[in-house]
C-alpha positions as a Markdown table, in Angstrom:
| # | Residue | x | y | z |
|---|---|---|---|---|
| 1 | Unk | 0.2 | 0.0 | 0.0 |
| 2 | Unk | 1.2 | 3.5 | -0.6 |
| 3 | Unk | -0.2 | 6.3 | 1.1 |
| 4 | Unk | 0.3 | 10.0 | 0.5 |
| 5 | Unk | -0.8 | 12.8 | 3.1 |
| 6 | Unk | -0.4 | 16.4 | 2.2 |
| 7 | Unk | -1.5 | 19.3 | 4.1 |
| 8 | Unk | -0.9 | 22.9 | 3.4 |
| 9 | Unk | 0.5 | 24.3 | 0.4 |
| 10 | Unk | 4.0 | 25.8 | -1.0 |
| 11 | Unk | 5.5 | 27.0 | -4.0 |
| 12 | Unk | 8.6 | 25.3 | -4.7 |
| 13 | Unk | 10.6 | 27.3 | -7.4 |
| 14 | Unk | 13.6 | 24.6 | -8.1 |
| 15 | Unk | 11.1 | 21.8 | -8.0 |
| 16 | Unk | 13.3 | 19.1 | -9.5 |
| 17 | Unk | 15.7 | 19.2 | -6.5 |
| 18 | Unk | 12.7 | 18.7 | -4.1 |
| 19 | Unk | 11.3 | 16.0 | -6.2 |
| 20 | Unk | 15.0 | 14.3 | -6.5 |
| 21 | Unk | 14.6 | 14.0 | -2.8 |
| 22 | Unk | 11.1 | 12.7 | -2.6 |
| 23 | Unk | 11.4 | 10.3 | -5.6 |
| 24 | Unk | 14.8 | 8.7 | -4.1 |
| 25 | Unk | 13.0 | 8.3 | -0.6 |
| 26 | Unk | 10.3 | 6.9 | -1.6 |
| 27 | Unk | 11.8 | 4.6 | -4.4 |
| 28 | Unk | 14.0 | 3.4 | -1.4 |
| 29 | Unk | 10.8 | 2.6 | 0.8 |
| 30 | Unk | 9.1 | 0.6 | -2.1 |
| 31 | Unk | 12.7 | -1.6 | -2.3 |
| 32 | Unk | 12.6 | -2.1 | 1.1 |
| 33 | Unk | 9.2 | -3.0 | 1.5 |
| 34 | Unk | 8.6 | -5.3 | -1.4 |
| 35 | Unk | 9.2 | -8.7 | 0.6 |
| 36 | Unk | 7.3 | -7.6 | 3.6 |
| 37 | Unk | 4.1 | -9.5 | 4.4 |
| 38 | Unk | 2.0 | -6.2 | 4.3 |
| 39 | Unk | 4.0 | -3.4 | 2.7 |
| 40 | Unk | 3.3 | -0.2 | 3.3 |
| 41 | Unk | 4.8 | 3.1 | 2.5 |
| 42 | Unk | 3.3 | 6.4 | 3.6 |
| 43 | Unk | 4.7 | 10.0 | 2.4 |
| 44 | Unk | 3.6 | 13.1 | 4.5 |
| 45 | Unk | 4.4 | 16.4 | 3.4 |
| 46 | Unk | 3.2 | 19.2 | 5.6 |
| 47 | Unk | 3.4 | 22.9 | 5.1 |
| 48 | Unk | 3.7 | 24.8 | 8.0 |
| 49 | Unk | 4.2 | 28.6 | 8.4 |
| 50 | Unk | 8.2 | 28.7 | 8.3 |
| 51 | Unk | 8.8 | 25.0 | 7.2 |
| 52 | Unk | 8.2 | 22.2 | 4.9 |
| 53 | Unk | 8.1 | 18.6 | 6.8 |
| 54 | Unk | 8.5 | 15.5 | 5.1 |
| 55 | Unk | 8.4 | 12.3 | 6.4 |
| 56 | Unk | 8.7 | 8.7 | 4.3 |
| 57 | Unk | 7.5 | 5.5 | 6.4 |
| 58 | Unk | 8.3 | 2.1 | 5.3 |
| 59 | Unk | 7.4 | -1.3 | 6.7 |
| 60 | Unk | 10.5 | -2.6 | 5.1 |
| 61 | Unk | 13.5 | -4.6 | 6.3 |
| 62 | Unk | 15.3 | -1.6 | 8.2 |
| 63 | Unk | 18.5 | -0.6 | 8.6 |
| 64 | Unk | 21.0 | -2.7 | 10.9 |
| 65 | Unk | 22.2 | -0.4 | 13.8 |
| 66 | Unk | 25.8 | -0.8 | 12.6 |
| 67 | Unk | 24.8 | 0.5 | 9.2 |
| 68 | Unk | 22.9 | 3.6 | 10.4 |
| 69 | Unk | 26.2 | 5.7 | 11.0 |
| 70 | Unk | 26.9 | 5.1 | 7.3 |
| 71 | Unk | 23.9 | 5.3 | 5.5 |
| 72 | Unk | 24.6 | 9.0 | 4.1 |
| 73 | Unk | 28.4 | 8.2 | 2.9 |
| 74 | Unk | 29.2 | 8.1 | -0.4 |
| 75 | Unk | 29.5 | 4.6 | -1.9 |
| 76 | Unk | 27.7 | 3.1 | 1.0 |
| 77 | Unk | 24.8 | 0.4 | 0.1 |
| 78 | Unk | 23.0 | -2.2 | 1.9 |
| 79 | Unk | 21.5 | -3.3 | -1.4 |
| 80 | Unk | 23.4 | -6.2 | -2.3 |
| 81 | Unk | 22.6 | -9.4 | -4.4 |
| 82 | Unk | 24.6 | -12.2 | -3.2 |
| 83 | Unk | 23.2 | -14.3 | -6.1 |
| 84 | Unk | 24.2 | -12.0 | -9.0 |
| 85 | Unk | 26.9 | -10.0 | -6.9 |
| 86 | Unk | 25.1 | -6.5 | -8.1 |
| 87 | Unk | 25.2 | -3.7 | -5.4 |
| 88 | Unk | 23.9 | -0.4 | -6.0 |
| 89 | Unk | 26.2 | 2.6 | -6.3 |
| 90 | Unk | 25.6 | 4.2 | -2.8 |
| 91 | Unk | 24.9 | 7.6 | -4.0 |
| 92 | Unk | 21.2 | 8.2 | -3.7 |
| 93 | Unk | 21.1 | 9.1 | 0.2 |
| 94 | Unk | 24.2 | 11.1 | -0.3 |
| 95 | Unk | 22.6 | 12.9 | -2.7 |
| 96 | Unk | 19.6 | 13.4 | -0.8 |
| 97 | Unk | 21.6 | 14.5 | 2.2 |
| 98 | Unk | 23.6 | 17.2 | 0.0 |
| 99 | Unk | 20.5 | 18.6 | -1.4 |
| 100 | Unk | 18.7 | 18.9 | 1.8 |
| 101 | Unk | 21.6 | 20.4 | 3.4 |
| 102 | Unk | 23.3 | 22.7 | 0.4 |
| 103 | Unk | 20.2 | 23.6 | -1.5 |
| 104 | Unk | 17.3 | 23.9 | 1.3 |
| 105 | Unk | 19.6 | 24.2 | 4.4 |
| 106 | Unk | 17.3 | 21.6 | 6.1 |
| 107 | Unk | 17.7 | 18.7 | 8.1 |
| 108 | Unk | 17.4 | 14.9 | 7.7 |
| 109 | Unk | 17.2 | 12.1 | 10.3 |
| 110 | Unk | 16.7 | 8.5 | 10.1 |
| 111 | Unk | 14.8 | 6.4 | 12.7 |
| 112 | Unk | 15.0 | 2.6 | 12.0 |
| 113 | Unk | 14.2 | -0.9 | 13.6 |
| 114 | Unk | 16.0 | -3.7 | 11.9 |
| 115 | Unk | 13.4 | -5.9 | 10.0 |
| 116 | Unk | 10.6 | -3.7 | 11.2 |
| 117 | Unk | 10.8 | -0.6 | 9.0 |
| 118 | Unk | 12.4 | 2.9 | 8.6 |
| 119 | Unk | 11.2 | 6.5 | 8.8 |
| 120 | Unk | 13.2 | 9.4 | 7.3 |
| 121 | Unk | 12.3 | 12.7 | 8.6 |
| 122 | Unk | 13.2 | 16.2 | 6.6 |
| 123 | Unk | 12.5 | 19.6 | 7.7 |
| 124 | Unk | 13.0 | 22.2 | 5.1 |
| 125 | Unk | 12.9 | 26.0 | 5.6 |
| 126 | Unk | 10.1 | 27.5 | 3.6 |
| 127 | Unk | 12.5 | 30.4 | 2.5 |
| 128 | Unk | 14.9 | 28.3 | 0.6 |
| 129 | Unk | 12.1 | 26.3 | -1.2 |
| 130 | Unk | 10.4 | 29.5 | -2.4 |
| 131 | Unk | 13.4 | 31.5 | -3.4 |
| 132 | Unk | 15.5 | 30.7 | -6.9 |
| 133 | Unk | 18.5 | 28.5 | -6.0 |
| 134 | Unk | 21.9 | 29.5 | -7.3 |
């Protein structure tokens, strides 16, 4: 199940950066949940007076505690297929964090329980969404 909850309005001038963040997190959540008994991904975007908050929550595999400190590191990936030897490039969450930090001056945090699910929480100041980013 995919559920999207939207509240409030915001104007995003450089929407491609914003959408890159959302699409990467949602895609990761879907991939993490595809083998769950009751796969669920919830995207919640809320526009308040000074901030936009985004949460992406899944009922997927979660992140092992020893991997949490590396989750935003370039080249780090938990997506490894032992049969084929394929591994993802480990750039998606690095890009997400860089966009949040550099382009929107926001914050991102992760709360994960291994084999239970993960929630990414983002807080973006509206002023950096609504201004032209150079």
